[in-house]
C-alpha atoms as an extended CHARMM CRD file, in Angstrom:
* protein
*
       134  EXT
         1         1  MET       CA              0.0000000000        0.0000000000        0.0000000000  PROA      1               0.0000000000
         2         2  SER       CA              1.1940000000        3.4700000000       -0.7870000000  PROA      2               0.0000000000
         3         3  ILE       CA             -0.4360000000        6.8550000000       -0.3830000000  PROA      3               0.0000000000
         4         4  LEU       CA              0.1320000000        9.6860000000       -2.8400000000  PROA      4               0.0000000000
         5         5  THR       CA             -0.7170000000       13.1990000000       -1.7120000000  PROA      5               0.0000000000
         6         6  LEU       CA             -1.6030000000       15.8200000000       -4.3300000000  PROA      6               0.0000000000
         7         7  ASP       CA             -2.8950000000       19.3960000000       -4.0940000000  PROA      7               0.0000000000
         8         8  ARG       CA             -6.5050000000       20.1200000000       -3.0940000000  PROA      8               0.0000000000
         9         9  PRO       CA             -6.8820000000       17.3530000000       -0.6550000000  PROA      9               0.0000000000
        10        10  THR       CA             -6.5740000000       14.3850000000       -2.9770000000  PROA      10              0.0000000000
        11        11  PHE       CA             -5.2640000000       11.1220000000       -1.6810000000  PROA      11              0.0000000000
        12        12  ALA       CA             -4.7250000000        7.8290000000       -3.4430000000  PROA      12              0.0000000000
        13        13  LEU       CA             -4.3600000000        4.2990000000       -2.1850000000  PROA      13              0.0000000000
        14        14  GLU       CA             -2.8130000000        1.5330000000       -4.2490000000  PROA      14              0.0000000000
        15        15  LEU       CA             -3.9470000000       -1.9820000000       -3.4220000000  PROA      15              0.0000000000
        16        16  ARG       CA             -1.3060000000       -4.2860000000       -4.8810000000  PROA      16              0.0000000000
        17        17  THR       CA             -3.0140000000       -7.4140000000       -3.6200000000  PROA      17              0.0000000000
        18        18  VAL       CA             -6.6710000000       -7.6150000000       -4.6020000000  PROA      18              0.0000000000
        19        19  ASP       CA             -8.5620000000      -10.1150000000       -2.4830000000  PROA      19              0.0000000000
        20        20  ALA       CA            -11.5530000000      -10.4870000000       -0.1690000000  PROA      20              0.0000000000
        21        21  THR       CA            -10.0120000000       -7.9950000000        2.3020000000  PROA      21              0.0000000000
        22        22  SER       CA             -9.5500000000       -5.2210000000       -0.2780000000  PROA      22              0.0000000000
        23        23  ALA       CA            -12.9470000000       -3.5390000000        0.1970000000  PROA      23              0.0000000000
        24        24  GLY       CA            -12.4550000000       -3.3070000000        3.9540000000  PROA      24              0.0000000000
        25        25  ARG       CA             -8.9460000000       -1.9280000000        3.5320000000  PROA      25              0.0000000000
        26        26  ALA       CA            -10.2000000000        0.7080000000        1.0620000000  PROA      26              0.0000000000
        27        27  ARG       CA            -13.1190000000        1.6590000000        3.3320000000  PROA      27              0.0000000000
        28        28  HSD       CA            -10.8090000000        1.9600000000        6.3460000000  PROA      28              0.0000000000
        29        29  TRP       CA             -8.3130000000        4.0580000000        4.3760000000  PROA      29              0.0000000000
        30        30  ALA       CA            -11.0030000000        6.3620000000        2.9290000000  PROA      30              0.0000000000
        31        31  GLY       CA            -11.9600000000        7.2160000000        6.4990000000  PROA      31              0.0000000000
        32        32  TRP       CA             -9.2970000000        9.9580000000        6.3900000000  PROA      32              0.0000000000
        33        33  ILE       CA            -12.2550000000       12.0850000000        5.3050000000  PROA      33              0.0000000000
        34        34  ARG       CA            -13.5060000000       12.7020000000        8.7880000000  PROA      34              0.0000000000
        35        35  GLU       CA            -16.7360000000       14.3470000000        9.8460000000  PROA      35              0.0000000000
        36        36  GLY       CA            -15.9240000000       18.0290000000        9.9910000000  PROA      36              0.0000000000
        37        37  LEU       CA            -14.2160000000       17.9390000000        6.6100000000  PROA      37              0.0000000000
        38        38  VAL       CA            -17.4510000000       16.6680000000        5.0420000000  PROA      38              0.0000000000
        39        39  PRO       CA            -20.8950000000       15.9850000000        6.5530000000  PROA      39              0.0000000000
        40        40  GLN       CA            -21.3860000000       12.5660000000        8.1650000000  PROA      40              0.0000000000
        41        41  ASP       CA            -23.8570000000       11.4140000000        5.4750000000  PROA      41              0.0000000000
        42        42  THR       CA            -21.3050000000       12.2570000000        2.7580000000  PROA      42              0.0000000000
        43        43  LEU       CA            -18.5960000000       10.3850000000        4.6460000000  PROA      43              0.0000000000
        44        44  ASP       CA            -20.9050000000        7.3580000000        4.9550000000  PROA      44              0.0000000000
        45        45  ALA       CA            -21.7420000000        7.5050000000        1.2290000000  PROA      45              0.0000000000
        46        46  VAL       CA            -18.0610000000        7.7220000000        0.2160000000  PROA      46              0.0000000000
        47        47  LEU       CA            -17.1230000000        4.7830000000        2.4350000000  PROA      47              0.0000000000
        48        48  LEU       CA            -19.9870000000        2.6630000000        1.1100000000  PROA      48              0.0000000000
        49        49  ALA       CA            -19.2440000000        3.5600000000       -2.5200000000  PROA      49              0.0000000000
        50        50  ALA       CA            -15.5300000000        2.8060000000       -2.0810000000  PROA      50              0.0000000000
        51        51  SER       CA            -16.3700000000       -0.5670000000       -0.5890000000  PROA      51              0.0000000000
        52        52  GLU       CA            -18.7950000000       -1.4500000000       -3.3940000000  PROA      52              0.0000000000
        53        53  LEU       CA            -16.4750000000       -0.3670000000       -6.2120000000  PROA      53              0.0000000000
        54        54  VAL       CA            -13.4310000000       -2.1740000000       -4.8230000000  PROA      54              0.0000000000
        55        55  THR       CA            -15.5960000000       -5.2610000000       -4.2790000000  PROA      55              0.0000000000
        56        56  ASN       CA            -16.5640000000       -5.0790000000       -7.9710000000  PROA      56              0.0000000000
        57        57  ALA       CA            -12.8920000000       -4.9180000000       -8.9380000000  PROA      57              0.0000000000
        58        58  TYR       CA            -12.2120000000       -7.9990000000       -6.8200000000  PROA      58              0.0000000000
        59        59  ARG       CA            -15.2390000000      -10.0960000000       -7.7920000000  PROA      59              0.0000000000
        60        60  ARG       CA            -15.8010000000       -9.0440000000      -11.3920000000  PROA      60              0.0000000000
        61        61  THR       CA            -12.2880000000       -8.8070000000      -12.8130000000  PROA      61              0.0000000000
        62        62  ASP       CA             -8.9790000000      -10.5980000000      -12.6780000000  PROA      62              0.0000000000
        63        63  SER       CA             -7.3080000000       -7.4120000000      -11.4680000000  PROA      63              0.0000000000
        64        64  GLN       CA             -4.0580000000       -7.5920000000       -9.5430000000  PROA      64              0.0000000000
        65        65  ARG       CA             -3.9370000000       -3.8800000000       -8.7230000000  PROA      65              0.0000000000
        66        66  VAL       CA             -6.5970000000       -1.3520000000       -7.7270000000  PROA      66              0.0000000000
        67        67  LEU       CA             -6.0710000000        2.3770000000       -7.2710000000  PROA      67              0.0000000000
        68        68  VAL       CA             -8.5540000000        4.2840000000       -5.1110000000  PROA      68              0.0000000000
        69        69  SER       CA             -8.4620000000        8.0680000000       -5.0390000000  PROA      69              0.0000000000
        70        70  VAL       CA            -10.5410000000       10.5560000000       -3.1040000000  PROA      70              0.0000000000
        71        71  GLN       CA            -10.6100000000       14.2950000000       -3.6970000000  PROA      71              0.0000000000
        72        72  VAL       CA            -12.5110000000       16.7160000000       -1.4820000000  PROA      72              0.0000000000
        73        73  LEU       CA            -14.0110000000       19.5070000000       -3.6080000000  PROA      73              0.0000000000
        74        74  ASP       CA            -15.9990000000       22.6010000000       -2.5990000000  PROA      74              0.0000000000
        75        75  ALA       CA            -19.4260000000       20.9120000000       -2.6690000000  PROA      75              0.0000000000
        76        76  ALA       CA            -18.6300000000       17.2550000000       -3.3390000000  PROA      76              0.0000000000
        77        77  VAL       CA            -16.2010000000       14.3930000000       -2.9870000000  PROA      77              0.0000000000
        78        78  ARG       CA            -14.8010000000       12.7240000000       -6.1130000000  PROA      78              0.0000000000
        79        79  LEU       CA            -14.1610000000        8.9910000000       -5.6460000000  PROA      79              0.0000000000
        80        80  ILE       CA            -12.2650000000        7.1710000000       -8.4060000000  PROA      80              0.0000000000
        81        81  VAL       CA            -11.5760000000        3.4440000000       -8.4310000000  PROA      81              0.0000000000
        82        82  HSD       CA             -9.3820000000        2.0400000000      -11.1960000000  PROA      82              0.0000000000
        83        83  ASP       CA             -8.4840000000       -1.6010000000      -11.7200000000  PROA      83              0.0000000000
        84        84  ASP       CA             -5.8820000000       -2.8900000000      -14.1480000000  PROA      84              0.0000000000
        85        85  ALA       CA             -8.0320000000       -5.4920000000      -15.9030000000  PROA      85              0.0000000000
        86        86  ALA       CA            -10.9710000000       -5.4970000000      -18.2750000000  PROA      86              0.0000000000
        87        87  PRO       CA            -14.0700000000       -7.0900000000      -16.7350000000  PROA      87              0.0000000000
        88        88  VAL       CA            -14.2840000000      -10.8530000000      -17.1240000000  PROA      88              0.0000000000
        89        89  ASP       CA            -18.0880000000      -10.8620000000      -17.0750000000  PROA      89              0.0000000000
        90        90  ASP       CA            -20.9610000000       -8.4120000000      -17.4020000000  PROA      90              0.0000000000
        91        91  TRP       CA            -20.4480000000       -6.6330000000      -14.0720000000  PROA      91              0.0000000000
        92        92  ARG       CA            -22.7010000000       -3.7200000000      -15.0960000000  PROA      92              0.0000000000
        93        93  ALA       CA            -25.8350000000       -5.8920000000      -15.1740000000  PROA      93              0.0000000000
        94        94  PRO       CA            -27.6260000000       -6.2640000000      -11.8190000000  PROA      94              0.0000000000
        95        95  ALA       CA            -28.3050000000       -9.7350000000      -10.5290000000  PROA      95              0.0000000000
        96        96  GLY       CA            -31.8280000000      -11.0140000000      -10.8480000000  PROA      96              0.0000000000
        97        97  GLY       CA            -33.9830000000      -12.2630000000       -8.0220000000  PROA      97              0.0000000000
        98        98  LEU       CA            -33.1910000000      -11.8320000000       -4.3750000000  PROA      98              0.0000000000
        99        99  GLY       CA            -29.5200000000      -12.8560000000       -4.4700000000  PROA      99              0.0000000000
       100       100  GLU       CA            -27.0920000000      -11.0070000000       -2.2440000000  PROA      100             0.0000000000
       101       101  HSD       CA            -24.7560000000       -9.9090000000       -5.0580000000  PROA      101             0.0000000000
       102       102  GLY       CA            -25.0350000000       -7.7360000000       -8.1460000000  PROA      102             0.0000000000
       103       103  ARG       CA            -26.4170000000       -4.4640000000       -6.8520000000  PROA      103             0.0000000000
       104       104  GLY       CA            -23.2830000000       -2.5270000000       -5.8870000000  PROA      104             0.0000000000
       105       105  LEU       CA            -23.1350000000       -0.3680000000       -8.9810000000  PROA      105             0.0000000000
       106       106  ILE       CA            -26.8320000000        0.4800000000       -8.6510000000  PROA      106             0.0000000000
       107       107  LEU       CA            -26.1640000000        1.5100000000       -5.0470000000  PROA      107             0.0000000000
       108       108  VAL       CA            -23.2090000000        3.7100000000       -6.0550000000  PROA      108             0.0000000000
       109       109  GLN       CA            -25.3240000000        5.2870000000       -8.7830000000  PROA      109             0.0000000000
       110       110  ALA       CA            -27.9720000000        6.1470000000       -6.1860000000  PROA      110             0.0000000000
       111       111  LEU       CA            -25.3480000000        7.7530000000       -3.9160000000  PROA      111             0.0000000000
       112       112  ALA       CA            -23.6240000000        9.7730000000       -6.6460000000  PROA      112             0.0000000000
       113       113  THR       CA            -24.7230000000       12.8950000000       -8.4790000000  PROA      113             0.0000000000
       114       114  GLU       CA            -22.4530000000       11.8530000000      -11.3750000000  PROA      114             0.0000000000
       115       115  LEU       CA            -21.1700000000        8.4070000000      -12.3110000000  PROA      115             0.0000000000
       116       116  ASP       CA            -18.7500000000        7.7270000000      -15.1620000000  PROA      116             0.0000000000
       117       117  ILE       CA            -17.4540000000        4.2990000000      -16.1510000000  PROA      117             0.0000000000
       118       118  THR       CA            -14.6320000000        3.8170000000      -18.6460000000  PROA      118             0.0000000000
       119       119  THR       CA            -13.3430000000        0.4300000000      -19.7350000000  PROA      119             0.0000000000
       120       120  ASP       CA            -10.4260000000       -0.0270000000      -22.1130000000  PROA      120             0.0000000000
       121       121  ALA       CA             -7.1940000000       -2.0010000000      -22.4900000000  PROA      121             0.0000000000
       122       122  ALA       CA             -5.7530000000       -0.2350000000      -19.4150000000  PROA      122             0.0000000000
       123       123  GLY       CA             -8.6070000000       -1.4590000000      -17.1950000000  PROA      123             0.0000000000
       124       124  THR       CA            -11.7990000000       -0.0480000000      -15.7770000000  PROA      124             0.0000000000
       125       125  THR       CA            -12.1690000000        3.3240000000      -14.1060000000  PROA      125             0.0000000000
       126       126  VAL       CA            -15.2860000000        4.2890000000      -12.1670000000  PROA      126             0.0000000000
       127       127  SER       CA            -15.6130000000        7.9130000000      -11.0860000000  PROA      127             0.0000000000
       128       128  ALA       CA            -18.3830000000        8.9090000000       -8.6780000000  PROA      128             0.0000000000
       129       129  LEU       CA            -19.1320000000       12.4620000000       -7.5820000000  PROA      129             0.0000000000
       130       130  ILE       CA            -20.8490000000       12.4770000000       -4.1920000000  PROA      130             0.0000000000
       131       131  SER       CA            -22.3930000000       15.7750000000       -3.1380000000  PROA      131             0.0000000000
       132       132  THR       CA            -21.7230000000       17.2920000000        0.2830000000  PROA      132             0.0000000000
       133       133  ALA       CA            -25.0250000000       19.2010000000        0.1320000000  PROA      133             0.0000000000
       134       134  ALA       CA            -27.5020000000       18.1340000000        2.7750000000  PROA      134             0.0000000000
């Protein structure tokens, strides 16, 4: 794990081992955004979205590396999760029925005011803008 600090509070976490613990590690790390810097509901949304997106990278790809970045803006938080592999199955389609998997991206979409997904030879990048407005 390494943390890169840029201007305008932006921090990045590199997960070099992607496994079942990755979502928890990303959620714990993203907690650097404490209440006071952003409202508690925004903090909760960022932590949940980070967990869901890193889980997708673990379960839906053969990625060996995931980069998570968080940038605090004036009225929002930008969360970006990039994995180094193209999806191995249709991870954008929600699961049918009452199964416990397949709804993470729908959840992130509900939390975000903007959601952008890019997939190419370099991997998949999901960018979610989560508003700090109450």
